[in-house]
C-alpha angles and dihedrals in degrees: 000000000000120000090242091058092050091051091050090054097045098048097067091047092052091049092052091047091050091051092051091048091051092052091050093052091049091053091050091051093055097042116098115257112246115221111189091208097055101028114136110244118238115265116274126215112264117234113228114250117225112237116250107257112204116232115253114256114264113271119236115243120267104263120216125193116211112197116196133212127262109132111230091007085071091089085081088072088068092059090051092051091049093055093047090053094046090053095048094248108156116215113208099188140000133211124188142190124202108317087008090059090057094052091040093054093049091046093047090052089065104268115140128216095269092051092047091053092050090050092049093051093050096041116122111215088216090062091071099033123080111171118217134196102270106266113121094345143000095237125047095206098215090113089059091050091050091049091053094047092050096046094046094050092250090288119161116236092257091051096061117119088229118048108257134197126185122195125212137158126248104234094208099059107004094244120147122247126199111206110211098157138034139041109359093201093053092047093051090046090052093046090051098045102117106196114258090010100061124028115249115263121235114215114173108326097331137076124228136197139181115333089214089080090071106018117017087178110023100221098141091047091054087054090047087057090056105270114156093187121030127203108197122200111202114194097159117143115238117232114273115257091226112048109241122241106218122080098241095051089044089056091050090048089055091052091049092054093047094043093053091059094048091045093056088059097040097048094056089084095051119106095204125018120201116195114183114211102246102160110161094016109115128204090253097043103112091161092073096066098124092043091051093049090050091049089054091051094050094048092048092049090051091051095047097092091052092047093050090049092051092047092050093047094050092044091056098043101028088225 
């Protein structure tokens, strides 16, 4: 091949190569310069963040109401219940002894303070008193049991809308019993059976008498039922300064002396103690119903600041 032919072939190739080289340099000039020290790292997958869940508000303590014995003075319990309701204080369970067991059963069945007061004002003492020929007691007590069954809609203890406990005393060995199931009327009758006044009550194979012999105000039994804060209502009658002369009042004086000692022990575990001022109102004084209810109201109103303080403290600490 002649030199002229070779030159003619090489020149177009050089021109194409030069053009390609020019394009490569131009691309390099416009490309970003990569600096290993400042290079942006590749994107990383983002981990999902759990949403912040607020803590639930502290729960108020479970409040138990312990209603003590005191026969006709028990109308004061109604005034206490009225004030608790009016102040929005929720009761979670109720335990009662003797007269307190009667009010507790009616309250647990769903009756409010107003209804309880109306029932008290219209109550005929004869409706709960059935006299017996004096054998083991002057009063049989079956009328009281019937009254309770009727007014609670024949509910068993375990069927009550509000958890209910009724305290009585085993006559054979003096041990306390907390009724949480069974016939409400029979349990109230047993809890209210003051020896020598009411006949003992046979439930199953055992006989029972007044719960006030072992727990005049059933604070520890309210705690046994699960109460975390206990409001105790003490309506016990103090012993008379001058010893009475007749046999019946002498018997009641004996119970007052004994009950005061047991109460001092029982009430130590209460968070709030309400003591209605019932001076001059005897255990058999059914004529002072309105006065007793008012005394309960006044005592509960006076105790309300302390109760609110205890509720707030236990709500914060949980103890």
